[in-house]
N, C-alpha and C positions, 0 to 999 in steps of 0.2 A: 475382695475389694479391688477395683480396677486401678491399674497403674497408668502412667502417661502413655506408654507404648500401646496399650490396649485401646486407649481412647483416640489416639492420633493415627489416622489412616493415611497411607501413601499408595500411589499407583504409578508404576513405571510407564504404563501405557499412556499416561497423561503428560509425559515429558516430550515436548514438541520441538522438532527441528525443521528448519526450512531446507530440506535436502535438495529441492528444486524450486527456484523462485522465478517469477515471470512478471513483466510489466507490460501492460497494454495501454494504448492511448487512442483517443478518438476526438474528432472535432466536437465542439459543444452542441452542435445541432444533431449529432448522431444519436439514435435511440439508445437508451439504457436497456439492458436485457430485462424482459418481464420477470424472469426467474433465472437465477444463476445455476441452480442445481435442480435435477430431476426430483420432484417431490416424492416419488415412489422408491427410487434407487439411491439417491444422493449423488449420482454421477454429474459431472459438469455438463452443462448445456453448451452447444456451440454459440459463439458470440455473433451478434448481428454484423452485417457488412459495414465496413468503415472503421473497425477496430484494428489497430496495427500493433504488432509486437515491437518493442524497442531493440530486441536482439540480445546479444551477449551483454551482461553487466559484470561489474567487478566482483571478485571473489567474496567481498563482504556482503554481497546481496543488497537488500533494501533495509534501511534503517528508518523505523517509524518513530518519530519524536512527538511528544505532546507537551506543550508549554502552557501552564496555567498561571494566571495572575490573580492573587487574592487581595481583597480589601479587608484588612484586619481592624476590628473594633476592640480597643483596649480600655480597661477601667483601672482606676486608682486602687481598687481593692484586691486585684489579682495580678499575678505576674504573667499569666498567659492571656491570650486574647479571649474575649467572652463571646465573640461572634466572628465568623469568617464568611465572606461572600465571594463567589467566583466572578471576577470582572471579565475575564477572557479565557478561552480554552481553545488553543490553536493546535492543529495537527499538521505535521509535515512528513514527507517521505523523501529520503535521500538515497541516491544511487549513482553509479558511474556507468555511462554507456560506453561500450568498447567497440561498437560497430560505427563506421562512418558511412551513413546512408542518408537519403533525403529526409527520412523521418527524424533521425537523430540531429541532423543539422537544423531542421526546422524548429525542433524543441530547444536546442542550444541557442539559436540565434533569435528566437522569438518571432518566427515567421508562420504564416498560415500554411497548411499542407498544400493547398492548391497553388501556392507561389512556386514551389519546387516540384510538385508532383510526388508520387511515391514509387515510381518505377525506377529500377536500377539501370545503370549504364547510359543514361541520358546526360548530356552536358548540363552542368549546374553553374549558375552565376547569380549572385545576390549581393546586396549592399547592406551594411549595418545601418539600421535606422538611426536617425539623429537622436530620437528619444525612443529607446526600445520599449515596446508595449508589454504588458502582462496579458498573454493570450489565454482566455478561458478555454479549457478542454475538459474532457472526461478521462478519468484515470482508473485503471483496475490493477490492483496488486495481489498476486497470488503466491502463496507459500505452500509447498506440498511436502508431506511426510508420509511414511508408510507404516502400516501395522506390522509389528514384529511377528505376529501370529499368522496372518493370512497374506500379508503384502499388499492389502487393499489401501487405497489412497485416502489420506486425511488432508483437507484443504482449509487453510485460513485465508479468507478473502476480505479485502478492503476496497471499496469503490468510492472514489471522489466524484460525485456527479458534477461538481464544478471545482476545478483546480487549475492552478497556473504555476508555471516555473517562476520562482521569485529570486532564485540565486543560482549562479553557475560558478564553477571553479575554472582554474587554468586548464588548457589543453596542451599537454607536453608532447612534442614530437621528437623522438629519439630512436637510436638504434636498439636500445635495450628493452624498452617498454612499448606496448601498444598505446596509441593515442586514446585517451579516455576523456569523456565529457561529464564532469561532475555536475550533478543536477539536483536541485531541491525544489520539490513541488509542495505548494501550500493549498490546503483544502479550504474552500469558502462555502458559506451557506447557499444552498440551492433552493430557490423559492418554490419549485415544483415538488421536491422531495421533502422540504422542511428540515433538512439536516445537511451537514457538510461531509459526513462519512457514513456509508452503509457498510455493515459488517456481517460476515458469515463464518461459521465453522461447521463444515459438513463433509460429506464424502462417505463412501461405503465403509472405509476403515474407521471412521468416527462412529457411524451408526452401529457397528458391531459391538460397541462398548455399552449399549443400552442395557440397563439393569445390572451392570457389573460392579457398581461402586457400593461397598458395604456401608451399612448404617452404623455409625459409631455408638449409637445409643442401644443397640441390640446386644 
């Protein structure tokens, strides 16, 4: 007769960490990759021209939040709701940029990339808009882990085909800490892709797990 332990399967290989995280951003007119991973090998494909890394981010990496608002229908005959409907489902990504660059400044200040350029070392001058806009851009968030067996990469990817910086934190300048630019990006529905978030879980280290999960009914 089976016990709980024999029915309940666990797999240490499925415990995922973001050992290396990356944030890429592009103008909204920049093409989205046709495919993010090689269909045969699972390796990451190069990004098209116009995608920029934001550089170093804080040690907390990227926090992906999801906020749902439910409409509850209650009845006199039951204490719990008899029906729930999702009114809204919003996804955001929060991170702190540690590099002071034309890219990070444009994101923090709500500027188009062509207003400051993306080259380092050139003099920069800008003015805070009277009414800061929410600038639509494309965003790619990657988190990489490694197989304990082979060292091959496993990648969790989220792409906002249309997203904008909706909140920023303070930028402290001090002797003890690097200046950080706290940034929150909100995903919006993109009419071309029909979604606000595209998701992947792939990589050679992920594909090596194929066929390795036991069937609890056997």
